[in-house]
C-alpha positions in Angstrom: 0.0 0.0 -0.1 1.4 3.2 -0.8 2.4 6.0 1.6 1.3 9.6 0.8 3.4 13.1 1.7 2.9 16.8 1.7 6.3 18.1 -0.1 6.8 21.7 0.3 8.4 23.9 -2.3 8.8 27.5 -2.7 7.2 28.6 -6.5 10.0 30.7 -7.3 12.3 27.8 -6.9 10.6 24.6 -8.3 6.6 25.5 -9.1 3.9 23.0 -10.1 4.3 24.4 -13.6 8.0 24.1 -13.6 6.9 20.0 -12.9 4.4 20.2 -15.4 7.2 21.6 -18.2 9.8 19.2 -17.0 11.0 16.7 -18.9 9.0 13.3 -18.4 6.8 16.0 -15.9 9.7 14.7 -13.4 12.0 16.7 -10.8 14.7 15.7 -8.8 14.0 17.2 -5.5 16.8 18.4 -4.0 17.8 21.1 -1.3 16.1 19.2 1.7 18.7 20.0 4.7 16.7 18.6 7.4 17.4 15.1 8.9 13.8 14.2 9.3 12.6 14.9 6.3 15.5 13.6 4.9 15.0 10.3 6.6 11.5 9.9 5.2 13.2 10.4 1.8 15.7 7.4 2.9 13.7 5.5 4.9 9.9 5.7 4.1 9.4 6.9 0.2 9.0 4.5 -2.8 8.1 4.8 -5.9 4.2 4.8 -6.5 3.5 6.7 -3.2 1.3 10.0 -3.7 2.5 13.6 -3.2 0.5 16.4 -2.6 2.8 19.1 -4.2 2.5 22.1 -2.0 3.6 26.2 -2.8 5.1 27.7 0.3 6.7 30.7 1.5 4.9 33.0 -1.2 1.5 35.3 -1.0 -0.8 31.9 -1.7 0.6 28.8 0.0 -1.5 25.5 -0.4 -1.7 22.5 -2.2 -1.3 23.2 -6.4 -1.2 19.8 -8.0 -0.8 15.9 -7.3 2.6 14.1 -7.9 3.8 10.7 -7.4 7.3 9.3 -5.9 9.0 7.7 -9.0 12.4 6.8 -7.8 15.8 7.9 -8.2 17.0 8.1 -4.6 20.3 9.6 -5.2 22.7 11.8 -3.6 21.4 15.4 -3.9 23.9 16.9 -6.6 22.9 20.7 -4.9 25.1 19.6 -1.8 28.5 19.1 -3.7 28.1 22.4 -6.0 30.0 25.4 -4.0 27.7 27.9 -6.2 24.8 26.2 -4.5 22.5 27.9 -2.0 22.3 24.2 -0.6 26.0 23.4 -0.6 27.4 21.6 2.1 31.4 21.7 2.0 31.0 18.7 4.8 29.4 16.4 2.7 31.5 14.3 0.5 30.7 12.1 -2.4 32.1 9.4 -0.2 30.0 9.9 2.6 26.8 12.2 1.6 24.3 13.5 4.0 21.8 14.7 2.1 19.3 12.9 -0.5 17.1 13.4 -3.8 14.5 12.0 -4.9 12.5 12.2 -8.1 9.0 13.2 -8.4 6.7 13.0 -11.5 3.2 14.8 -12.0 0.2 13.4 -11.7 -2.0 16.5 -12.8 -2.3 20.4 -12.0 -5.2 21.1 -9.3 -6.9 24.3 -8.2 -4.9 25.8 -5.5 -6.2 24.4 -2.0 -5.3 27.3 -0.1 -4.0 27.2 3.4 -6.7 29.1 4.8 -8.9 26.8 3.3 -7.2 23.8 4.5 -7.1 25.4 8.0 -11.3 25.7 7.9 -11.6 21.8 7.0 -12.0 19.5 10.5 -11.1 16.6 8.6 -7.5 18.3 7.9 -6.9 19.8 11.1 -4.8 17.1 12.2 -2.7 17.6 9.1 1.0 18.3 10.1 1.4 21.1 7.9 -1.2 22.8 9.6 0.4 22.3 13.3 1.9 25.3 14.7 5.5 25.3 14.4 5.7 22.9 11.9 8.7 23.7 9.2 9.3 20.1 7.7 9.2 20.0 3.8 8.2 16.7 3.5 5.7 15.3 5.7 3.8 12.2 5.9 0.0 12.8 5.0 -2.8 9.6 6.5 -5.2 8.2 3.6 -7.7 9.6 5.6 -6.1 13.2 5.0 -5.2 12.2 1.2 -8.7 11.2 0.6 -10.1 14.7 2.0 -7.8 16.8 0.2 -8.6 15.1 -3.5 -12.2 15.3 -2.2 -11.6 19.3 -1.7 -10.0 19.5 -5.0 -12.8 17.5 -6.7 -9.9 14.9 -7.8 
């Protein structure tokens, strides 16, 4: 049974439109610099898992589309690039600290805004709605997944 995830991205860095226009509508999810989020990628995410693609740190945050994990777990290439804002000089190719995983578009949706999510009692337990949650990747329960898809008409 596949898992479900919410993955946050700042739209000026990687938006749902970027995913839609990428080759094979697939992007490497790079730049994760939180150990718990990295561990979700390493230990729990599997090809076929569902993803709520969430735009964050923007005027209108919220779920902008649905995607899926399609594999490609590998060392995050940005950690080795001194010109990248995600460069980690302590990470080596022999012992990389950070990972990336491939995400593929299923469909772009209307924006399910954060404010609308907060008003939905069935979504009250979502980690993205909890105070102080800053993780870029969070698990989503099967019930939350179904409730979000229903709200999106998907």
